[in-house]
N, C-alpha and C positions, 0 to 999 in steps of 0.2 A: 184170941190178940197175935196170934196168926196172920191167920187170915185174914185181919183190915189188911195188914205191908201185901201180899202178895204181889196187888197190880196195876203200885209202885217202886218203878225202874231206882228214886232215891232210897228204896226202905222206913222211908216217912208217910205217918198217915198222915188227911189230908191238914188236921184242925195243922199239924207241926208243923208241914208243907206250907200252911200257911203262918202260923205266927214269924217263919225262915223266912216267908216274901214280905212283911212287914217290915222283918228286926233288916237286912237287903236294902228295902228301896229306901228304910226309913236313914241309913247310913250314908247311900251315895247321892241321897238328894245333897247331905249337910254337903257331905267332902267337894261334889257340886256346886254348892254357894260359895265353898270356902275360897275354894278354884277362882275361881269369878272375880273376888274380891280380890283372893292375891293376880291376879292378874290385868285385875283395875287401875290395885298401886303401883304395879309395875310399871303401867302403864304411864302412871301418870311424871307416876319417877324419871321416868327414858324410855321414852318410846323406841317402839323398836323397828319403824318405820319413819324414810328419811321428810325430815321438811320441807321446803319449796327450795332451798338452798342444793338439797342431794344428801348425798353418802359425803361429802365435798364439809360439808360444816360439822360433822360425827366429827371423821380427821386431824380436825381444825384443833377442836372443841379435847378431840382424846392425847391432840401431841399437848397441851395448855396444859393438862393434869400432870403426863410425865413429865416436864420440862420444873410446874412448881415442887414436883415428889422429889429428880432429882434436887435444886436447888435447897431444900432445906435436911434431905437427903447426907448432902454433905456440907450444911454446915457446920452441924450434930457433929 
Protein backbone atom coordinates (compact mmCIF):
# COMPACT_ATOMS: atom_id res chain seq x y z
CA UNK A 1 0.00 0.00 0.00
CA UNK A 2 2.82 2.41 0.82
CA UNK A 3 4.43 1.98 -2.61
CA UNK A 4 1.19 3.17 -4.32
CA UNK A 5 1.51 6.57 -2.66
CA UNK A 6 5.21 7.22 -3.28
CA UNK A 7 4.82 8.96 -6.67
CA UNK A 8 2.18 11.41 -5.45
CA UNK A 9 2.99 14.73 -3.82
CA UNK A 10 -0.40 14.80 -2.09
CA UNK A 11 -0.12 11.29 -0.70
CA UNK A 12 -3.32 10.21 -2.46
CA UNK A 13 -3.68 7.23 -4.73
CA UNK A 14 -4.90 7.80 -8.27
CA UNK A 15 -8.39 6.62 -7.32
CA UNK A 16 -8.52 8.90 -4.26
CA UNK A 17 -7.28 11.84 -6.32
CA UNK A 18 -9.95 11.24 -8.98
CA UNK A 19 -12.63 11.01 -6.28
CA UNK A 20 -11.45 14.23 -4.66
CA UNK A 21 -11.30 15.96 -8.05
CA UNK A 22 -14.87 14.90 -8.83
CA UNK A 23 -16.18 16.22 -5.52
CA UNK A 24 -14.20 19.44 -5.89
CA UNK A 25 -15.42 20.09 -9.44
CA UNK A 26 -19.03 19.37 -8.53
CA UNK A 27 -18.95 21.73 -5.55
CA UNK A 28 -17.15 24.41 -7.60
CA UNK A 29 -19.76 24.24 -10.37
CA UNK A 30 -22.63 24.41 -7.86
CA UNK A 31 -21.00 27.40 -6.12
CA UNK A 32 -20.46 29.15 -9.47
CA UNK A 33 -24.08 28.60 -10.54
CA UNK A 34 -25.36 29.96 -7.22
CA UNK A 35 -23.09 33.01 -7.60
CA UNK A 36 -24.34 33.63 -11.15
CA UNK A 37 -27.97 33.44 -10.02
CA UNK A 38 -27.26 35.74 -7.05
CA UNK A 39 -25.56 38.32 -9.28
CA UNK A 40 -28.44 38.18 -11.77
CA UNK A 41 -31.00 38.71 -9.01
CA UNK A 42 -28.96 41.56 -7.52
CA UNK A 43 -28.73 43.18 -10.96
CA UNK A 44 -32.51 42.90 -11.40
CA UNK A 45 -33.08 44.42 -7.97
CA UNK A 46 -30.56 47.25 -8.25
CA UNK A 47 -28.28 47.59 -11.32
CA UNK A 48 -24.79 48.65 -10.34
CA UNK A 49 -24.14 50.51 -13.61
CA UNK A 50 -25.88 53.83 -14.14
CA UNK A 51 -28.76 54.20 -16.56
CA UNK A 52 -29.20 56.80 -19.30
CA UNK A 53 -29.27 59.71 -16.85
CA UNK A 54 -26.05 58.60 -15.17
CA UNK A 55 -25.27 58.53 -11.48
CA UNK A 56 -27.46 61.58 -10.86
CA UNK A 57 -30.55 59.37 -10.90
CA UNK A 58 -28.99 57.08 -8.29
CA UNK A 59 -28.19 60.05 -6.03
CA UNK A 60 -31.71 61.44 -6.53
CA UNK A 61 -33.27 58.08 -5.64
CA UNK A 62 -31.06 57.82 -2.56
CA UNK A 63 -32.17 61.29 -1.44
CA UNK A 64 -35.82 60.30 -1.83
CA UNK A 65 -35.30 57.15 0.24
CA UNK A 66 -33.44 59.10 2.94
CA UNK A 67 -36.15 61.76 3.11
CA UNK A 68 -38.89 59.11 3.34
CA UNK A 69 -36.98 57.34 6.13
CA UNK A 70 -36.52 60.59 8.05
CA UNK A 71 -40.22 61.42 7.70
CA UNK A 72 -41.22 58.00 9.03
CA UNK A 73 -38.59 57.99 11.79
CA UNK A 74 -39.60 61.37 13.20
CA UNK A 75 -43.34 60.82 12.91
CA UNK A 76 -43.21 57.77 15.17
